[in-house]
C-alpha positions in Angstrom: 4.5 37.9 -3.5 3.7 35.6 -6.2 0.4 34.1 -6.8 1.6 30.4 -6.1 3.6 31.0 -3.2 0.5 33.3 -1.6 -1.5 30.4 -2.0 0.6 28.1 -0.5 1.2 30.2 2.6 -2.3 30.4 3.0 -2.7 26.4 2.8 -4.3 26.1 -0.6 -2.5 24.0 -3.1 -2.2 25.8 -6.3 -3.0 23.8 -9.6 0.3 22.8 -11.4 -0.7 24.7 -14.2 -1.4 27.8 -12.1 0.4 31.0 -13.6 3.5 32.0 -11.5 3.2 35.7 -11.4 2.9 38.8 -9.0 -0.2 39.1 -7.3 -1.8 42.6 -6.0 -4.2 42.8 -3.2 -7.0 40.5 -2.4 -10.6 41.5 -3.2 -13.9 39.9 -2.5 -15.7 42.7 -4.5 -15.3 42.8 -8.4 -15.8 46.3 -8.5 -12.9 47.2 -6.5 -10.6 44.5 -8.6 -7.5 46.4 -9.8 -4.7 45.1 -12.4 -3.2 42.1 -10.9 -5.2 41.2 -7.8 -6.5 38.1 -7.0 -10.1 37.6 -6.7 -12.2 35.6 -4.1 -15.6 34.7 -4.8 -17.6 35.0 -1.7 -21.3 33.8 -1.8 -23.3 36.6 0.1 -27.2 37.0 1.2 -27.8 39.5 -1.9 -25.3 38.5 -4.6 -22.6 35.6 -5.1 -19.1 36.6 -5.9 -19.1 33.6 -8.4 -21.6 35.4 -10.5 -18.9 38.1 -11.1 -15.7 36.5 -12.1 -16.1 37.8 -15.6 -16.2 41.3 -14.5 -13.2 40.5 -11.9 -11.3 39.4 -15.2 -12.1 42.2 -17.1 -11.1 44.5 -14.4 -7.7 43.0 -14.3 -7.7 40.3 -11.7 -5.0 37.2 -12.4 -6.7 34.6 -11.0 -9.8 33.3 -8.7 -10.4 31.6 -5.5 -14.0 29.7 -5.6 -16.0 27.0 -4.4 -17.5 25.9 -8.1 -15.7 26.4 -11.5 -16.0 30.0 -13.1 -15.1 31.3 -16.6 -13.2 34.3 -17.3 -9.9 33.4 -15.2 -7.8 31.1 -14.1 -9.2 29.6 -10.6 -8.6 27.0 -7.6 -11.3 25.7 -6.1 -11.5 25.5 -2.1 -14.1 24.2 0.4 -15.0 27.3 2.0 -13.9 30.8 0.1 -15.1 32.8 2.9 -12.3 30.8 5.2 -9.7 31.1 2.3 -10.3 34.9 1.9 -9.1 35.1 5.8 -6.0 32.8 5.0 -5.0 35.0 2.0 -5.3 38.2 3.5 -3.2 37.0 6.4 -0.8 35.6 4.5 -0.5 38.7 2.0 -0.1 40.9 5.2 2.5 38.2 6.7 0.4 37.2 9.2 0.5 40.2 11.6 -1.5 38.7 14.4 1.7 36.6 15.2 3.5 39.9 16.4 0.6 41.1 18.5 -1.1 40.4 21.6 -4.8 40.8 20.8 -8.0 41.1 22.9 -11.2 40.2 21.1 -14.3 41.5 22.6 -17.9 40.1 21.9 -21.3 40.6 23.5 -24.7 42.0 22.9 -23.8 45.2 24.2 -20.9 46.9 25.8 -18.5 45.9 23.4 -17.2 49.2 21.9 -17.2 50.7 25.7 -15.0 47.9 26.9 -12.6 47.9 23.7 -12.0 51.7 24.5 -11.8 51.5 28.0 -9.1 48.7 27.7 -7.1 50.6 25.4 -7.3 53.6 27.5 -5.8 51.6 30.5 -3.2 50.0 28.5 -2.2 53.0 26.7 -1.8 54.9 30.4 0.0 52.0 31.8 2.7 52.4 28.7 1.6 49.9 26.4 1.1 51.0 22.8 -2.1 50.0 21.7 -4.2 49.8 18.3 -8.1 49.0 18.3 -10.9 48.6 15.7 -14.3 49.2 16.8 -17.9 50.1 15.9 -17.1 53.8 16.4 -13.6 54.2 15.3 -10.0 52.8 14.3 -6.8 53.4 16.2 -3.2 52.7 15.3 -0.9 54.1 18.0 -1.7 57.7 18.3 -3.7 58.0 14.9 -7.7 57.8 14.9 -9.9 57.5 11.9 -13.5 57.4 12.2 -15.6 53.8 11.1 -17.8 55.1 8.2 -18.2 51.4 7.0 -21.0 50.8 9.1 -19.7 47.2 10.1 -18.6 46.7 13.6 -16.1 44.1 12.5 -14.7 44.3 8.8 -14.3 42.0 6.2 -11.1 39.9 6.7 -8.8 41.8 4.1 -9.4 45.1 6.0 -9.0 43.7 9.2 -5.5 42.0 8.5 -4.5 45.0 6.8 -5.4 47.1 9.9 -3.2 44.4 12.2 -0.3 45.0 9.7 -0.5 48.8 10.1 -0.2 48.4 13.7 2.6 46.1 13.4 4.4 48.5 11.2 3.4 51.4 14.0 5.1 49.3 16.6 1.9 48.5 18.3 1.9 46.2 20.9 -1.6 45.6 21.7 -4.5 45.3 19.6 -8.5 45.3 20.9 -10.9 44.1 18.3 -14.9 44.1 18.4 -15.8 40.4 17.3 -19.5 40.6 16.6 -21.4 37.8 15.7 -21.3 38.4 12.0 -17.5 38.7 12.4 -17.0 35.3 14.2 -19.8 33.5 12.0 -18.4 34.4 8.5 -14.7 34.3 9.2 -13.9 37.7 9.4 -11.5 37.3 12.5 -10.1 34.1 11.6 -6.1 34.1 12.0 -6.5 37.0 14.5 -5.0 34.7 16.9 -6.6 36.0 19.8 -4.5 35.9 23.4 -7.9 36.5 25.4 -11.2 37.2 24.8 -14.0 39.2 26.9 -17.8 38.4 26.7 -19.5 41.1 27.8 -23.3 39.6 27.5 -25.2 37.6 25.4 -29.1 38.7 25.1 -30.4 38.9 21.5 -29.9 40.6 18.3 -29.5 40.2 14.6 -31.8 37.0 14.5 -32.4 38.2 10.7 -29.1 36.7 9.9 -28.7 34.2 12.6 -32.5 32.4 12.5 -32.7 31.7 16.0 -31.2 33.0 19.6 -29.7 29.3 19.8 -27.7 30.2 16.6 -26.8 33.4 17.8 -25.2 32.0 21.1 -23.7 29.6 19.0 -22.1 32.5 17.0 -20.6 34.4 20.0 -19.5 30.8 21.0 -17.1 30.7 18.2 -15.1 33.4 20.0 -14.0 31.1 22.7 -12.8 28.3 19.4 -10.9 30.8 18.1 -8.6 31.0 21.3 -6.9 27.9 20.4 -5.8 29.7 17.3 -2.5 30.1 18.3 -0.6 31.0 15.1 2.8 30.0 16.9 2.4 32.4 19.4 3.3 31.3 23.4 1.7 32.4 26.4 -1.8 31.3 28.0 -5.2 32.0 26.4 -8.0 32.9 28.7 -11.6 34.0 28.6 -13.0 37.0 30.9 -17.0 36.0 31.0 -19.7 37.6 32.9 -20.8 35.1 35.0 -24.1 37.4 36.1 -25.5 36.9 32.5 -27.3 34.0 31.7 -26.4 34.0 27.9 -22.4 34.4 28.8 -22.4 32.0 31.6 -24.1 29.6 29.7 -20.6 29.7 27.6 -18.4 28.8 30.3 -18.6 25.0 29.9 -17.7 25.0 26.5 -14.6 27.2 26.9 -11.3 25.3 25.9 -9.4 27.6 28.0 -9.1 29.3 31.4 -12.0 31.1 32.6 -11.6 34.4 34.8 -15.3 35.4 35.4 -16.7 38.7 36.6 -19.8 39.8 38.1 -21.2 40.6 41.6 -22.1 36.5 41.8 -19.9 35.1 45.0 -18.4 32.6 42.7 -16.8 35.6 40.3 -13.1 35.7 39.9 -13.2 39.7 39.8 -16.3 40.5 42.0 -18.1 43.8 42.7 -19.5 45.2 45.5 -21.2 48.4 47.4 -22.0 50.0 44.1 -22.9 53.6 44.4 -24.4 55.3 41.2 -24.6 58.8 40.8 -25.5 61.2 37.7 -21.4 61.7 37.6 -20.3 58.2 37.7 -20.3 55.3 39.8 -18.1 53.8 42.7 -17.7 50.2 43.6 -15.7 47.7 45.2 -13.9 45.1 43.3 -12.7 41.9 45.3 -9.5 39.5 43.7 -8.1 37.0 45.7 -8.9 38.1 48.8 -8.0 41.6 48.4 -10.5 44.5 48.2 -10.1 47.6 46.2 -12.2 50.8 45.6 -12.9 52.0 41.8 -14.4 54.7 40.6 -15.4 55.3 36.7 -17.0 58.6 35.1 -19.4 56.3 33.1 -23.0 56.5 34.3 -25.1 53.2 35.1 -24.8 49.9 36.4 -24.5 48.3 32.7 -21.2 50.5 32.9 -19.9 49.1 36.1 -20.2 45.8 34.4 -18.2 47.2 31.5 -15.3 48.2 34.3 -15.4 44.5 35.7 -15.1 42.7 32.3 -12.0 45.3 31.5 -10.4 44.3 34.8 -11.0 40.7 34.4 -9.1 40.9 31.2 -6.3 43.0 33.0 -6.2 40.5 36.4 -6.0 37.6 33.8 -2.8 39.0 32.0 -1.5 39.6 35.5 -1.6 43.2 35.8 -2.2 44.6 39.5 -5.2 46.0 39.7 -3.9 48.6 42.3 -1.9 49.9 39.2 -5.0 50.1 36.6 -8.0 51.5 38.8 -6.7 55.2 38.7 -6.6 55.2 34.9 -10.2 53.5 35.2 -11.3 56.8 36.7 -9.7 58.9 34.2 -11.7 57.7 31.2 -13.8 60.0 29.9 -16.4 57.7 27.9 -17.1 56.8 24.1 -18.7 59.3 21.3 -22.3 58.6 21.2 -22.4 56.5 24.2 -24.2 58.4 27.0 -23.0 61.9 25.6 -24.9 64.6 27.1 -25.7 67.7 24.6 -25.6 70.8 26.9 -26.8 74.0 25.5 -27.6 75.6 29.0 -31.1 73.9 29.0 -33.1 73.4 32.2 -33.6 69.5 31.2 -31.0 66.9 30.8 -30.6 65.8 26.7 -28.4 62.3 26.2 -27.5 60.8 22.7 -26.8 57.0 23.1 -26.2 54.3 20.9 -28.7 51.9 22.5 -30.5 49.8 19.3 -31.3 46.5 21.5 -34.3 46.0 24.1 -31.5 45.2 26.6 -29.6 48.3 26.0 -32.7 50.5 25.9 -33.7 49.1 28.8 -30.4 49.8 30.7 -30.1 53.2 29.6 -33.6 54.3 30.6 -33.1 52.6 34.1 -30.0 54.8 34.7 -31.8 57.8 33.4 -34.8 57.1 35.4 -33.3 58.4 39.0 -31.7 61.7 37.2 -35.4 62.7 36.3 -37.1 65.1 38.6 -39.8 65.3 35.7 -40.7 63.2 32.9 -38.2 60.7 31.0 -38.9 61.0 27.4 -37.5 58.4 24.9 -36.8 59.0 21.4 -35.9 55.9 19.6 -36.6 53.3 16.4 -35.7 50.0 15.2 -33.6 49.4 12.2 -35.1 48.1 8.9 -33.8 44.7 7.4 -32.7 43.4 10.6 -33.9 41.3 13.6 -37.9 42.3 13.6 -38.3 40.3 16.6 -36.9 43.2 19.2 -39.4 45.7 17.9 -42.2 45.2 19.7 -39.9 44.2 22.9 -38.4 47.5 22.7 -41.7 49.3 22.3 -42.9 47.4 25.4 -39.6 48.3 27.2 -40.1 52.1 26.6 -43.9 51.7 27.6 -43.0 50.4 31.0 -39.9 53.0 31.9 -40.4 55.9 29.8 -42.9 58.5 30.7 -43.4 59.6 26.8 -41.8 58.2 23.8 -41.2 59.3 20.2 -41.0 56.4 17.9 -39.1 57.2 14.5 -36.7 56.4 12.1 -33.4 54.7 12.4 -32.1 53.4 9.2 -35.4 52.3 7.8 -33.3 50.9 4.6 -35.6 49.0 2.2 -38.4 48.9 4.6 -41.2 51.1 4.9 -40.6 53.4 8.1 -44.8 53.2 8.8 -44.5 49.0 9.0 -41.3 49.3 11.3 -43.3 52.0 13.8 -46.3 49.8 13.8 -44.3 47.0 15.3 -42.8 48.7 17.7 -46.2 50.7 18.5 -48.0 46.9 19.2 -45.1 46.3 22.0 -45.4 49.9 23.6 -49.5 49.1 23.3 -49.1 45.7 24.9 -47.2 47.4 27.7 -50.0 49.4 28.6 -49.2 52.7 26.9 -51.5 54.8 25.2 -50.6 56.3 21.7 -51.5 60.1 21.8 -51.1 60.3 25.6 -47.9 58.0 26.1 -46.2 57.9 22.5 -46.4 59.5 19.1 -44.9 58.1 16.1 -42.9 60.6 14.0 -41.1 58.8 11.1 -38.8 61.7 10.5 -36.2 61.6 12.9 -35.3 65.5 12.7 -38.7 66.3 13.3 -38.8 64.0 16.2 -35.9 65.3 17.7 -37.5 68.9 17.6 -40.5 67.8 19.0 -39.1 66.2 21.9 -36.7 69.0 22.5 -40.2 71.3 22.5 -42.0 68.7 25.0 -39.3 69.1 27.6 -39.4 71.1 30.5 -37.5 71.7 33.9 -36.4 68.3 35.3 -37.0 66.2 32.5 -34.4 63.8 30.8 -34.6 63.3 27.0 -33.0 60.3 25.3 -32.0 59.9 21.8 -31.5 56.6 21.2 -30.4 54.1 18.7 -27.7 56.6 16.2 -25.1 57.8 18.8 -22.1 58.0 16.7 -23.3 57.2 13.7 -22.7 59.8 10.6 -25.5 58.6 8.2 -29.1 57.4 7.9 -29.6 54.5 5.6 -32.8 55.0 3.5 -34.0 53.3 0.5 -30.9 52.4 -1.0 -29.6 55.8 0.0 -26.9 56.9 2.8 -28.0 60.5 4.0 -25.6 62.4 6.2 -26.8 62.4 9.9 -25.0 63.8 13.0 -27.2 63.1 16.1 -25.6 65.7 18.3 -25.7 68.4 15.8 -29.6 67.6 15.1 -30.0 68.0 19.0 -28.1 71.2 19.3 -30.3 72.9 16.1 -33.4 71.6 18.0 -32.2 73.2 21.0 -31.1 76.6 19.3 -34.7 76.5 17.9 -36.1 76.8 21.5 -33.6 79.7 22.2 -30.6 77.4 23.9 -26.9 77.7 22.9 -27.7 80.6 20.7 
């Protein structure tokens, strides 16, 4: 595609004297620029792309899209380069969303499980799916781990992935749409056909500032449903009626709402839940009909995830009687409530729970499984929402018999400062340091200590890292595998040898 042609396709009017030359990729990082690329100068929290226009020119960029004049190469000024980045990426890849049925999933918790579960059911029903999630990417039968530590990638990566799905014959794409991804335009031009809102509590306040702004960012997923890109068909949103944050968005939804939950007014209503160690069973009531459903996923929160996916399927016109058997066959997501079994007489579970709400849900789910003590190992990420740290400490102080506070990606912060903020919450909830909780910053040592303390009938929860394959410490990314570290600690006690 030639430069002026690309700009016009993205809705940008090029200057009359702009070079009519072939253009390569769309780049927002000057370090990634190659000869022939178009550089989009995006303002960031740490650095501003406008300050790197000369570096982009030196690397071979043919032009820049900017919000203010720069030096070093031809440029075109636009009101917002982040929005232009998404428009250009979509145009560069031929607007792939126009050729896919796209479901977006947002929420504080449950996004990844819902994405995986929906893809599993649709695959079993004969649809060819792709997905973009916190854990991995899927294009048809091909899987790739998400090593970027971003649940929603930047727009050029999202559009390239959608284009790969179209090329592979994928019919349905399911995307995690985080509050960052929505607020920063990363999923702009994705033309969602439907949206699922799992819940909205509190997270990423270091970015959004307030809970009100966080909720407003989540609400952008509803506005995005009006972005048709020329596709036909109805749009709708599946919204958790039992969750206060999610339900508060219903009045502003511009399309049909398919509500779900245990509320009598829910379109897809759950009832008669029976929860056990091997999963849950529950009734689903839709349009005067009742069905019995089973899932291998433990806990009430996963029943909500199932109801959300069933609401999406119901909104799409899929008979629930056809979908329910495939719900039961779903085995789960890597790093989400994963048992580590080496023959030990106590239960060890690895989970990604990294918010106060998700930690509370997991601990509440595991409590009935513990005939002995419930031991929690967790921390809170550095350079992220500080407000949740004491709340997480308080949750563990109330629900766990013993906790070990440890590192979870300290980044540029001091580990000791993060653990102090968590400890303040635990102490406020009545937990006593030394008898009810310890601080061990080194996560490997924390896991070893938790396994050493566990006895018959105990349950050990390792929360916060889940599927992640690195630990971010002081500007470095160190290899990390939570399940393997756990197996090593179990071997040290003689299990699984």
